[in-house]
Every structure is written in C-alpha cells, then in structure tokens.
C-alpha positions as CSV (number, residue, x, y, z in Angstrom):
1,X,9.1,-62.8,-29.0
2,X,7.9,-60.0,-31.2
3,X,5.1,-61.5,-33.2
4,X,4.1,-58.3,-35.0
5,X,3.4,-58.6,-38.5
6,X,3.4,-54.9,-39.2
7,X,5.4,-51.7,-38.3
8,X,4.2,-49.7,-35.5
9,X,3.6,-46.0,-35.7
10,X,4.1,-44.1,-32.5
11,X,0.8,-41.6,-32.7
12,X,-1.0,-40.3,-30.3
13,X,-4.5,-39.7,-31.5
14,X,-7.9,-39.8,-29.7
15,X,-9.6,-42.7,-29.8
16,X,-13.6,-43.4,-29.2
17,X,-15.2,-46.4,-27.8
18,X,-18.9,-45.9,-28.5
19,X,-20.9,-47.0,-24.9
20,X,-22.8,-50.1,-25.3
21,X,-26.2,-49.9,-25.6
22,X,-26.6,-46.2,-25.6
23,X,-26.4,-46.2,-21.8
24,X,-23.6,-44.0,-20.9
25,X,-21.0,-41.9,-23.0
26,X,-18.7,-42.7,-25.4
27,X,-15.2,-43.7,-23.6
28,X,-12.2,-41.7,-24.8
29,X,-8.8,-42.8,-24.7
30,X,-5.3,-41.7,-26.7
31,X,-3.7,-44.3,-29.0
32,X,-0.1,-45.0,-28.2
33,X,0.9,-46.9,-31.4
34,X,-0.8,-48.2,-33.9
35,X,-0.2,-50.5,-37.2
36,X,-2.5,-52.3,-39.7
37,X,-2.9,-55.2,-37.5
38,X,-3.4,-53.6,-33.9
39,X,-3.4,-50.6,-31.8
40,X,-2.5,-50.0,-28.5
41,X,-4.7,-47.6,-26.9
42,X,-4.2,-45.7,-23.4
43,X,-7.6,-45.1,-21.2
44,X,-8.3,-43.1,-17.8
45,X,-8.0,-45.6,-14.8
46,X,-10.9,-44.1,-13.9
47,X,-12.9,-45.6,-16.7
48,X,-11.6,-49.3,-15.8
49,X,-15.2,-51.0,-14.9
50,X,-16.2,-49.7,-18.7
51,X,-13.1,-50.9,-20.5
52,X,-13.6,-53.8,-22.6
53,X,-12.6,-57.1,-21.2
54,X,-10.1,-59.6,-23.2
55,X,-11.4,-61.4,-26.3
56,X,-14.3,-59.0,-26.4
57,X,-15.0,-57.8,-30.0
58,X,-15.2,-53.9,-30.1
59,X,-15.7,-51.4,-32.8
60,X,-13.3,-48.1,-31.9
61,X,-13.0,-44.8,-34.2
62,X,-9.5,-43.3,-34.2
63,X,-9.9,-39.5,-35.2
64,X,-7.3,-38.7,-37.7
65,X,-5.7,-35.0,-38.3
66,X,-7.9,-32.8,-40.3
67,X,-7.1,-32.4,-43.9
68,X,-7.8,-29.6,-46.2
69,X,-8.9,-31.6,-48.6
70,X,-10.7,-34.3,-47.2
71,X,-12.1,-32.8,-44.0
72,X,-11.9,-34.6,-41.0
73,X,-12.2,-38.3,-41.2
74,X,-11.6,-41.3,-38.6
75,X,-10.9,-44.9,-38.8
76,X,-13.3,-47.3,-38.0
77,X,-11.8,-50.4,-36.9
78,X,-13.5,-53.6,-35.7
79,X,-10.9,-55.2,-33.1
80,X,-10.4,-57.4,-30.2
81,X,-8.9,-56.6,-26.9
82,X,-5.8,-58.9,-26.8
83,X,-4.1,-57.5,-24.1
84,X,-5.5,-55.5,-20.9
85,X,-2.5,-53.8,-18.7
86,X,-2.8,-51.9,-15.7
87,X,-0.1,-48.9,-14.9
88,X,0.6,-48.2,-11.2
89,X,-0.6,-44.6,-11.1
90,X,-1.2,-44.2,-14.8
91,X,-3.3,-45.1,-17.8
92,X,-4.5,-48.3,-18.5
93,X,-2.9,-49.8,-21.7
94,X,-5.4,-52.3,-23.8
95,X,-4.1,-53.9,-26.7
96,X,-6.3,-54.7,-29.7
97,X,-5.8,-56.7,-32.9
98,X,-7.7,-55.4,-35.6
99,X,-10.0,-57.5,-38.2
100,X,-11.4,-54.8,-40.1
101,X,-10.6,-51.1,-40.5
102,X,-12.4,-48.1,-43.3
103,X,-12.0,-44.7,-43.6
104,X,-15.4,-42.9,-42.9
105,X,-16.6,-39.4,-42.1
106,X,-15.5,-38.2,-38.1
107,X,-18.9,-37.9,-36.7
108,X,-19.6,-35.1,-34.4
109,X,-18.2,-34.5,-30.9
110,X,-20.5,-34.3,-28.0
111,X,-19.5,-32.1,-25.2
112,X,-19.0,-35.1,-22.8
113,X,-16.6,-36.5,-25.5
114,X,-14.7,-33.4,-25.3
115,X,-14.4,-33.0,-21.4
116,X,-13.3,-36.6,-21.3
117,X,-10.7,-36.4,-23.9
118,X,-9.5,-32.8,-21.7
119,X,-9.5,-34.9,-18.3
120,X,-7.3,-37.5,-19.8
121,X,-5.1,-35.3,-21.8
122,X,-4.3,-34.0,-18.0
123,X,-3.5,-37.7,-16.8
124,X,-1.0,-38.1,-19.4
125,X,0.6,-34.8,-18.9
C-alpha cells in the first residue's frame, strides 16, 4: 500500500548530512527521489557506520541546480529517517520524512565534500 501524500520527483541531487559534533567530514549522498513530504537518499556503503538510525531526527541539505538569477541555493530539511535499506553490492538507501524545509544560500563546498561526492558518483555508475 502506497501511503505517500505527495507526488515524488525522480531527481539526482547531491545531499549533505553535516557531521555530528564536528568530529568528521560531511557525509555526501545523492537523492533518488524527493517530494514535499519526504526524500530517498543513496549513500556509499563505506559510510554505513555514520548513517542515521531509524527514528533519528537529522538536518539535511540538498543542493539545487544553480540559477543565474538566484545563485546557488540548497533545500535545508529537518527530517526523520523512516527506513534504512542496504542494497547488495550497491548504495544504502535511507528514506526520510520531512518535517520542515526551507530554501537558503548554498554553503561553500569543502575539498573533502568534493572528493566524497566524486567517489560516490563512481559507485553509482
């Protein structure tokens, strides 16, 4: 039974999960789909120990495509992990229920984030 209230858009956008307590680098994944009420994110299985647990409230940033009028923006979400599924030999999928979201200016991307994103893109190919 499909309990979704909002239609999902199949979008592959970089998604950042800030490091908790500033102890390590930002975790970078890729959205598989997104709606007003939720999103599905693919994560590198090498980062399994750092992924959110079921029921955990998280703050996520989804990078939006650059726009010549508005510049770089991101979708800032407060969301709860509602499903975590490992995929054999592939990325781990985490479904989030979004509680709040807002647009804000995209932060600067660090070298570690770029390296992590590039490594993950190779996994998806």
